[in-house]
C-alpha positions, 0 to 999 in steps of 0.5 A: 814885722815878724822878728827872727834871730836873723833879722838885720838890726837896720830893720828895727825902729830907730836904727838908721845907717849911722846907728847900724854902723855903730852897733856893728862896731860892737858885733851887733848886726842881727837880732840874734847878735843883740840877744847874745850881747850880754850886759856888763853890769846892772843897776838896782833901780827898784829901790824907791825912796822919799826925798827926805829919806834918800841916802846921800850920795847913793843912786836911788829912785825918787817918786816926786811931782813937778811943782813948778814949770822947768826954767832954762838958764844959759850960763855961757856959750855951750852950757845950758841948765834946765832946773825944776823943783820936785816935791813929795810928802816929805820934802822938796828937791832941785833937779838940774839937767846940763845941756838937755834943753829938751827936758824943759818941755818933757817935764810938766807941772803937776805930773809925777815922775821917777828920778834916778840919780844921786841925792846930794845935800841935807834932807831939806835942801836936796839936789839931783843932777842929770838923773834918769827920768820917766813918768811914774808908771811907765816902767821902761828904765826905772823901777826895775833892775837895769842892764848896763851894756858896753858901749861905743860912740853913737850907741847909748845904753838906752838904745841897746836896752830899748832894742833888746826889750823889743826883740827879747819877747819875740825871739828868746824862744827861737834860740836853740837849746844847746845844752843836752837835756840830761846835762841841764837837768843834772846841773839844775840849769834853767831853760834857754828862753828864761835865761835870755829874758832874765840876763837882760831884764831880770825879774829879780836878783835870784832870776838874774843869778839863775840866768848867769849861772846857766850861761857861764856853765854853757860857755865853759861846757862848750869851751871844754868840748871844743878843746877835747874835739881838737885834741881828738882830731889831732890824735887821728892825724898821722905824723912823721915817725922819728925813730928812737935815739940815744939821748945821751949823745945829745946831752953830751953836747951840753957844757953843763948837766941837764936838770931833771925837768929838762930830761923829763920834758925832752923824754916826753917830746921824744916819745911824742915824736916816735908815737906816729901822731903829730906832737903838739906839746907846750913846754911851760916854765919860768924864764931861765928854766932851760926850755931852749935846750928841750927845743934843741934836743927836738931839732937834733932828733929831727936831724937824726931822722933826716928831717928839717926843723924851724924855730920862730922867735917873736923879734929879730934880735931874739932870733939872732940870739937863738941862731948863735946859741943853737949854732954853738950847741948843734954845729958840733953834731954836724947840723947846719943852721940858717937864719931867716929875718926880714932885714936880710939883703936880697942875695942872702935871702936868696941863698938861704931860701935855696939852701932850705929847698935843697935840704942843706939847712937842717934848722931854720931860725927866724922871725915871722919872715919864715912865713913869707911866700918863697920860704919853702922846705925840702922836708919840714917835720918839726915846728917850734914857736918861742914865746907862744903867746906872741904868735897867733894860732894862724901864724903857727898854722901857716908855718906848719902848712909849709910841711906839706901834706903830712902834719909836722910835730909842733913844740911851743914854748912859754915863759908865762906860768899858768895856774895849775887849776887853769892849765887844762882849760887853756891848753886843753888841746896841747900836751904840757911839760912843766919846767919847774927847776932852774939850772945849777948856778941860777940864783933867784933874783933878790926882790925889794918893794920900796916907796918914794922915800927910798928913791935916792938910795935906789939911784945910788944903787944904780950908780954902784952897779954900773961902776962895777960894769953892770947894766940896768933896766927901768920899766915904766907903765906909760909911753908918754906923759899924761897917758892914762893908766888902767884906772884912768889915772895919768900920774904914771912914769912915762918912758920918754919923759923919765928917760930924758930926766934920768939922762939930764938930771939924775945920771948925766954921767951914764949912757941912758937910752929908751925903747917902747912899743910905739917905735918902729921895729928897726929902731927898737931892734937897734936900741936893744942890740946896743944894750945887749952889746954893752953900749948902754948903761940904763935902758928905760922901757915899757914892757916891750922888753918882757920878751927880749934879748938875753943880756947876761950883764943886766943885773938890776930891774927897776919897775916904776908904778909897780902896783899897776902891773900884774904879779905874773908880768912883774915876775916875767920882767924880773926874769930879764936880770940875773941871767949871767954869773952876777946876782940879779936884783929887782926893785919894785917902786910904788907910791901906794900906801895901801896895805893890800897893794903892798901885801900883793907886791910882797908876794914877789919878794917872798917867792920865785915860784912862777906857778905860785905867783900865777895862782896868787895873781889869779886870786887877786886880779882875776884871769886878765893876765892869762887870758884873751885871744891875743895871748892864748888864742882862746875863744872870747868868753862873754860872762865866765870869769875863770877865777870866780867861776872855778867851781862851775868850770869843774862842773862843766869840765866833768859834764863835757867829759861824760858827754864826749865819752858817750858821743865822742864826736857829738854826732848824735842828732840831739847834739847837732846844735851843741856841735854847731855852737862849738864850731862857731865858737872856735872858728874865730881862732882858725880851727875847724872840726871837719 
């Protein structure tokens, strides 16, 4: 059978309906998908040692002869052992296979085999358990650099590597070369065919590095091209032109003087909306930096131009909070606000919808209920998304679609500081305003890193603050006891059990409640509303409160197992306290004794600059806290590590910039494969370049 990139994996030997379904869960449907399913890591199986010289506890290959027929032992029901004695010129070792009875017939006395595994015990009594094993000279899975793939139930590493080994020689040359020749040569990048072969089965570590560097560059190059094309497409569209207004009239509505950062962001947004093209701006800044004021100014500008606005919040309680605070600010200017949530009764829902269609509501504040069928506007010209990483690209597009044919202005707000070095790649299709000042009166939250020996003092601090009328958050990394953490550990504080302990044993005199992401939405809302109303003293929670209601009376944030969280996430959590007139405190509890872990957490006690914290988090933990489709809608990266591959990222960005300067729409025939790949990459997030 002649293989092509489009060949269905079901046509490959050994792949029946069950295995095909399992491979499909990994996104592998065709031979092309298989070649693009890159290994997650590699094992060096090239190092061959004698039995006596094998380093203890290290995975190595040992070439040895089976000296005796394998023996099978049935220890108990469900546990069978196959043992065999293997020898070379230096020593003997016992090889044991658990529940692999077929090995009794697979291994033959007098034959030589390669065994790959950990050699244990002293040189004269070596043992190896469950090694990878094959006849010497076969060279399929041993004696080479072996790819290790991400797996799923029903798919073994040997299956994927065997399928790739069968397909790569015939199909690697069929993959289109997407990098323009001048780009590839200028940046010393290997050809596509060589790289596809060596990313899976490297001829050497040097060949693997060449292949990896090329694919990392290719990913980042395509990503940068796509972002630039999205920006260019947006700039071609016509937007509603808002006539310039005297912004001092809006500032006069505020009960306080705006910060320089608020004025700067507001002026940038106002210029966007007067430019004739749709605004697509991100206002990015720490919790409490006053982003909502910028949103209010934009809505006021829309009102001054006879247009409607909509602001979408991630939770109902946050939507209600926005509705109340914005009504207080904007009603004196004559603006009419409406609330749109899923829990509204039929009569109220109908009243609000009719008012929107008639243009009797100037600013609609709501949850994703704004997206529902039947919610229509008379002249929607501005869409605002709060906590933008909680909404997918599709949701923002759905709300924008309610503006009709003319593209609305879009303002997105995020309290997640992104390292400056990465902002261009994340927000390549957005204009960014950075809010780097806190309003007057907001003091940084005092942050302390403490161990278990200070727990009783911490409990005493909780009692003292509550006696003064304050409220407390306690954040845990797990929902239920026994739940595994990111490293597979289950010794994590769990919300349900810890809340019960605090209520019954530690603070029986206080009002303790809990909330977590597995609860029903209405139950979560009720618990948060009670806390906001001051009916709860201590709220035990998962990070579901990271984007939560504003509770000015909350003064203390305690984070259990703080070492399990990223610095940026901890910074977000502590931003929940100190939002009123009372000083805020954050206590990071950690039983970790390691100096590196403590040093990482101490960054939070040394600075309140979210951008500096984000840079440090990126350096220490990698880009996981900032990236992923769910958070930012970026296309998924397979190989590129935006922290470790920063130099390649800069090269790729420069190369993409130069290419697009000479061919802005990638319309030349020689760039057709690149444009096709970019379109495919971005189609997963709902973007189109047509």
